[in-house]
C-alpha positions as CSV (number, residue, x, y, z in Angstrom):
1,M,-22.2,-14.8,-8.4
2,K,-18.8,-16.2,-8.2
3,K,-17.5,-17.4,-4.4
4,I,-14.8,-15.4,-3.5
5,T,-12.7,-16.3,-0.4
6,N,-12.1,-13.9,2.0
7,I,-9.0,-13.7,3.3
8,I,-8.3,-10.7,5.2
9,P,-10.9,-8.6,6.4
10,V,-11.1,-5.2,4.7
11,F,-11.4,-1.7,6.5
12,L,-14.9,-0.1,5.8
13,C,-13.8,3.2,6.5
14,I,-14.0,4.0,2.2
15,A,-15.5,7.7,2.7
16,C,-13.6,10.6,1.3
17,L,-10.8,8.8,-0.4
18,S,-10.6,10.6,-3.3
19,L,-9.9,13.3,-1.7
20,F,-6.2,12.1,-0.9
21,S,-5.4,9.2,-2.5
22,S,-4.1,9.3,-5.7
23,W,-6.2,8.1,-8.4
24,G,-9.2,8.1,-5.7
25,T,-10.8,5.5,-5.1
26,F,-11.8,4.8,-8.8
27,G,-8.5,4.8,-10.3
28,H,-7.2,2.6,-7.4
29,E,-9.8,0.1,-7.7
30,H,-9.7,0.1,-11.6
31,I,-6.2,-0.3,-12.0
32,N,-5.6,-3.2,-9.7
33,R,-9.1,-5.4,-10.3
34,A,-7.9,-4.8,-15.0
35,A,-4.4,-5.8,-13.5
36,V,-5.9,-9.3,-12.4
37,L,-7.3,-10.0,-15.5
38,A,-3.5,-8.9,-17.5
39,L,-2.3,-11.6,-15.7
40,P,-0.8,-15.2,-17.4
41,D,-3.1,-18.6,-17.7
42,S,-0.4,-19.6,-15.2
43,I,-1.4,-17.5,-12.0
44,R,-4.8,-15.9,-13.1
45,P,-7.4,-17.7,-11.6
46,F,-5.4,-17.8,-8.2
47,F,-5.8,-13.7,-8.2
48,F,-9.1,-13.9,-9.8
49,N,-10.7,-16.2,-7.2
50,H,-9.7,-13.1,-5.0
51,I,-10.4,-10.5,-7.3
52,D,-12.9,-8.4,-5.3
53,Y,-10.9,-9.4,-1.7
54,I,-7.8,-7.4,-4.1
55,T,-10.2,-4.4,-5.8
56,Q,-10.9,-3.5,-2.6
57,E,-7.6,-4.0,-0.6
58,S,-6.2,-1.3,-3.3
59,T,-7.5,2.0,-1.1
60,V,-5.8,0.1,2.4
61,P,-3.0,2.3,2.0
62,D,-4.3,6.0,2.1
63,L,-6.6,4.5,5.0
64,R,-3.8,3.5,6.8
65,K,-2.3,7.4,5.9
66,Y,-5.6,9.1,6.4
67,T,-8.1,7.2,8.7
68,V,-5.6,5.4,10.9
69,L,-3.1,8.1,11.0
70,D,0.0,6.0,9.8
71,K,3.0,8.3,10.3
72,A,4.8,5.5,8.5
73,E,2.6,5.6,6.1
74,A,3.0,9.0,3.7
75,P,6.4,9.0,2.9
76,R,5.7,5.4,1.1
77,H,3.0,7.4,-1.6
78,Y,5.3,9.4,-2.7
79,I,9.2,11.1,-3.4
80,D,9.8,15.0,-3.9
81,L,13.0,14.6,-6.3
82,E,13.8,18.0,-6.3
83,K,15.5,17.9,-2.5
84,F,17.6,14.6,-3.3
85,G,19.7,16.7,-5.7
86,A,21.2,15.4,-8.7
87,I,19.1,12.5,-10.4
88,D,22.0,10.9,-10.8
89,S,23.3,10.8,-7.3
90,I,19.9,9.1,-5.6
91,P,21.2,5.6,-4.4
92,R,18.7,3.7,-6.5
93,N,18.5,0.9,-3.3
94,F,17.3,1.7,0.0
95,A,20.4,0.8,1.4
96,E,23.0,3.7,0.8
97,A,19.6,6.1,0.4
98,S,19.8,4.9,3.7
99,L,23.2,5.6,4.8
100,K,22.9,9.0,2.9
101,Y,19.7,10.4,3.8
102,K,18.8,11.0,7.2
103,P,15.6,9.4,8.7
104,E,14.0,12.7,8.8
105,F,14.4,13.5,5.5
106,L,13.4,10.7,3.7
107,D,10.4,11.1,6.3
108,E,9.5,14.3,4.8
109,Y,10.7,13.7,1.2
110,G,9.6,10.3,0.3
111,I,10.7,7.0,-0.3
112,L,8.2,5.6,-2.7
113,P,10.8,3.9,-5.6
114,W,12.3,2.4,-2.4
115,Y,9.2,0.8,-1.0
116,I,8.0,-1.0,-4.2
117,Q,10.7,-2.7,-4.4
118,D,10.7,-3.5,-0.9
119,M,7.1,-4.7,-1.3
120,M,8.3,-6.7,-4.2
121,D,11.3,-8.5,-1.9
122,K,8.4,-9.3,0.8
123,L,6.3,-10.6,-1.8
124,T,8.7,-13.1,-3.8
125,K,9.3,-14.5,0.3
126,A,5.5,-15.2,0.4
127,F,5.0,-16.9,-3.4
128,K,7.7,-19.0,-2.6
129,G,6.2,-19.8,1.6
130,K,3.0,-20.4,-0.3
131,R,1.3,-18.0,2.6
132,K,-1.7,-16.6,0.3
133,A,-3.1,-14.5,3.5
134,E,0.5,-12.5,2.7
135,I,-0.1,-13.0,-1.0
136,L,-3.2,-11.6,-1.4
137,F,-2.5,-8.7,0.7
138,L,1.2,-7.8,-0.4
139,A,0.2,-8.1,-4.0
140,A,-2.6,-5.6,-3.6
141,D,-1.1,-3.4,-1.6
142,M,1.5,-3.2,-3.7
143,A,-0.5,-2.3,-6.5
144,H,-1.4,1.2,-5.0
145,Y,2.2,2.3,-4.6
146,I,2.3,1.8,-7.8
147,G,-0.6,3.3,-8.9
148,D,1.1,6.1,-6.7
149,A,4.7,5.7,-8.9
150,H,2.7,6.8,-12.6
151,M,0.4,10.2,-10.9
152,P,3.4,12.5,-11.7
153,L,2.4,15.3,-9.0
154,H,3.6,12.4,-6.6
155,T,7.1,13.0,-7.6
156,T,7.5,16.9,-7.3
157,I,7.6,19.3,-4.1
158,N,5.3,21.1,-5.9
159,H,2.0,18.0,-5.5
160,D,-0.1,20.4,-4.9
161,G,0.3,23.9,-7.5
162,Q,1.0,25.6,-4.2
163,L,3.7,26.6,-5.6
164,T,3.0,28.5,-8.7
165,D,-0.9,29.2,-7.2
166,Q,-2.3,26.2,-8.8
167,R,-3.6,24.4,-5.2
168,G,-6.4,22.1,-5.9
169,I,-4.4,20.6,-9.5
170,H,-3.4,17.0,-7.5
171,A,-6.9,15.5,-6.7
172,L,-8.6,17.1,-9.9
173,W,-5.5,15.4,-12.2
174,E,-6.3,11.9,-9.7
175,S,-9.9,12.1,-8.9
176,K,-12.2,14.4,-10.7
177,L,-11.0,13.7,-13.8
178,P,-10.5,9.5,-13.5
179,E,-14.1,9.6,-11.6
180,M,-15.4,11.8,-14.4
181,F,-14.2,9.9,-18.2
182,G,-13.1,7.1,-16.4
183,P,-15.8,4.9,-17.3
184,N,-14.9,5.1,-21.0
185,Y,-10.9,4.4,-21.1
186,D,-9.5,1.7,-22.0
187,Y,-8.9,-0.9,-19.7
188,H,-7.6,-4.0,-22.1
189,T,-4.0,-3.5,-21.8
190,T,-1.6,-5.7,-22.6
191,G,-0.8,-9.0,-20.4
192,A,1.8,-9.4,-17.5
193,V,5.4,-9.2,-18.9
194,Y,9.1,-10.6,-17.0
195,I,10.8,-7.6,-15.4
196,K,14.6,-8.7,-15.4
197,D,16.0,-5.7,-13.0
198,V,12.6,-4.4,-10.9
199,Q,14.9,-1.6,-9.0
200,K,15.3,-0.4,-12.5
201,N,12.5,-0.3,-13.9
202,T,10.8,1.2,-10.8
203,W,13.3,4.0,-11.4
204,D,12.3,4.5,-14.9
205,I,8.9,4.7,-13.7
206,V,9.3,7.4,-11.4
207,L,11.6,9.3,-14.1
208,H,9.5,9.4,-16.3
209,S,6.2,10.8,-13.6
210,F,8.5,13.2,-13.0
211,K,9.2,14.7,-16.7
212,L,6.0,14.4,-16.9
213,A,4.8,16.9,-13.4
214,D,5.8,20.1,-15.6
215,T,3.7,19.5,-18.3
216,V,0.5,18.6,-16.3
217,L,1.4,21.5,-13.9
218,L,2.2,23.8,-17.7
219,T,-0.8,23.0,-19.6
220,E,-2.9,23.9,-16.4
221,R,-1.7,27.7,-16.0
222,H,-1.9,28.0,-19.9
223,L,-5.5,26.7,-19.5
224,R,-6.4,28.6,-16.7
225,K,-5.2,32.0,-18.5
226,Q,-7.7,31.6,-21.7
227,V,-10.7,30.4,-19.2
228,S,-12.5,33.1,-17.0
229,K,-12.4,32.6,-12.8
230,D,-16.4,30.8,-12.8
231,K,-15.5,29.0,-15.5
232,I,-12.3,27.0,-13.5
233,F,-14.1,27.3,-10.0
234,K,-17.5,26.7,-8.6
235,L,-18.8,29.8,-7.2
236,D,-20.6,31.2,-4.4
237,E,-23.2,34.4,-4.2
238,K,-20.4,36.4,-2.6
239,G,-18.2,35.6,-6.0
240,N,-16.0,33.5,-3.7
241,I,-14.9,29.9,-4.3
242,K,-16.5,27.4,-3.0
243,K,-14.1,24.7,-0.9
244,N,-14.9,21.3,0.4
245,K,-14.2,20.3,3.8
246,F,-11.0,20.0,3.4
247,N,-10.5,23.3,2.0
248,Q,-9.5,22.4,-1.2
249,N,-11.0,24.6,-4.6
250,I,-13.7,23.1,-6.1
251,F,-13.5,22.7,-9.6
252,T,-16.1,23.0,-12.4
253,D,-17.0,19.9,-14.4
254,E,-16.1,22.2,-17.6
255,Y,-13.4,23.2,-17.0
256,A,-11.9,20.1,-16.0
257,E,-13.2,18.7,-19.0
258,Q,-11.6,21.2,-21.0
259,F,-8.1,20.1,-19.0
260,H,-8.9,16.0,-19.7
261,E,-8.6,17.4,-23.2
262,A,-5.6,19.6,-23.2
263,L,-3.7,17.1,-21.4
264,K,-3.8,14.9,-24.5
265,G,-4.9,11.3,-23.3
266,M,-2.0,11.3,-20.4
267,V,-4.2,10.2,-17.2
268,E,-5.6,7.3,-19.7
269,N,-1.6,6.3,-20.4
270,Q,-0.7,6.3,-16.8
271,M,-3.8,4.4,-15.5
272,R,-3.3,2.1,-18.0
273,A,0.9,1.5,-17.2
274,S,-0.2,1.3,-13.9
275,I,-2.5,-2.2,-14.9
276,I,0.4,-3.4,-17.1
277,C,3.0,-2.8,-14.5
278,A,1.2,-3.9,-11.3
279,S,0.4,-6.6,-13.1
280,S,3.6,-7.2,-14.4
281,Y,5.5,-7.0,-11.0
282,W,3.3,-9.5,-9.0
283,Y,3.8,-12.4,-12.0
284,T,7.7,-11.3,-11.6
285,A,7.4,-11.9,-7.8
286,W,5.7,-15.3,-8.7
287,V,8.4,-16.5,-11.1
288,N,11.2,-15.3,-9.1
289,A,9.7,-17.3,-6.4
290,G,10.1,-20.4,-8.6
291,K,6.6,-20.8,-9.9
292,P,4.9,-22.5,-7.0
293,D,2.2,-24.2,-7.9
294,L,-0.7,-21.9,-6.3
295,S,-3.8,-24.6,-7.3
296,D,-3.9,-25.7,-3.7
297,Q,-4.7,-22.5,-2.2
298,D,-8.0,-23.0,-2.4
299,P,-10.6,-25.4,-3.1
300,S,-11.3,-26.7,-6.7
301,Y,-14.9,-26.3,-6.8
302,V,-14.5,-22.2,-5.8
303,T,-12.1,-22.2,-9.0
304,K,-13.9,-24.1,-11.0
305,E,-17.5,-22.6,-10.3
306,N,-15.3,-19.1,-10.6
307,E,-14.4,-19.7,-14.8
308,P,-17.3,-18.8,-16.3
309,A,-17.2,-15.7,-14.4
310,L,-13.7,-15.2,-15.6
311,K,-14.6,-16.2,-18.9
312,D,-17.6,-13.3,-19.1
313,A,-14.8,-10.5,-17.7
314,L,-12.2,-11.5,-19.9
315,R,-14.9,-10.9,-22.6
316,V,-15.7,-8.2,-21.6
317,L,-12.2,-6.8,-21.4
318,K,-12.2,-7.1,-24.6
319,Y,-14.4,-4.1,-25.1
320,G,-11.9,-2.2,-22.6
321,K,-14.8,-2.5,-20.0
322,L,-14.2,-4.2,-16.3
323,L,-17.0,-6.3,-15.0
324,G,-18.1,-5.5,-11.0
325,V,-16.7,-2.1,-10.7
326,E,-19.0,-0.4,-13.9
327,S,-22.1,-1.4,-15.8
328,E,-22.2,-4.4,-17.8
329,K,-25.6,-4.2,-19.6
330,E,-24.5,-3.8,-23.4
331,F,-22.2,-6.4,-23.2
């Protein structure tokens, strides 16, 4: 077992996050863990020393939102683009957005792309100051919001299909599908790259996800017309749709499989894009901070003892799999 130095205690209340969180617990943990391995050699050992923390911390933003009930947290996870007017008219930086839109408007319709940029600035400053705890906390947190930005339904007012009689599609796409099919996804992505224009890149991500939102909703609507009710939802003895304790419709595994196939790899593609992006944003913040030497942030023996585990993780990753969150028996 490798030694992992814990910096900040992680909330223990993980239950039921998959019902709320974009990507669910499964998705966010896989994104953060794979992002560490996608880093270049210059900073990967430092991040790998804390890979378990970065993995676990991936769901904490949702815990602040749903368990701690932090009122400021919710709008950080989405943006309802339709409410902001013409796409080209939306300010790309938060200072201008704050002048154009009232605080209550932003609280209601979201600040996701601007918050990612804010996190990026804070992470860069943390790197400059070589503040270890801040670096790890901010990096892990920012990756969560980057994952949210890649979830199409986090960019539209019709975020759960509530406007088109498709309630439950949000959790179906982001939680049930990754949990069912994610173990077979390929997590071996390209490595991190330097991002010259973080603001433009962030908005490109969000606008791409927004374009995919219609595909998600239309694909499910088309599929639903072809499948009988008892094949779409789990029914009780009276023929009523079963609900979970959050009053969400429970879809059958059979329907989830059909929906996943109809999406033609979209979920896996968006997860892989989240991995590359999270890793690239971390790397870019480090470069912009002047490429500080992080080798002195942990005892040298910790990094040394972790080298075999890192080699094993990279070896398994070549097969598209992740150690620490999936079975490694076949490797």
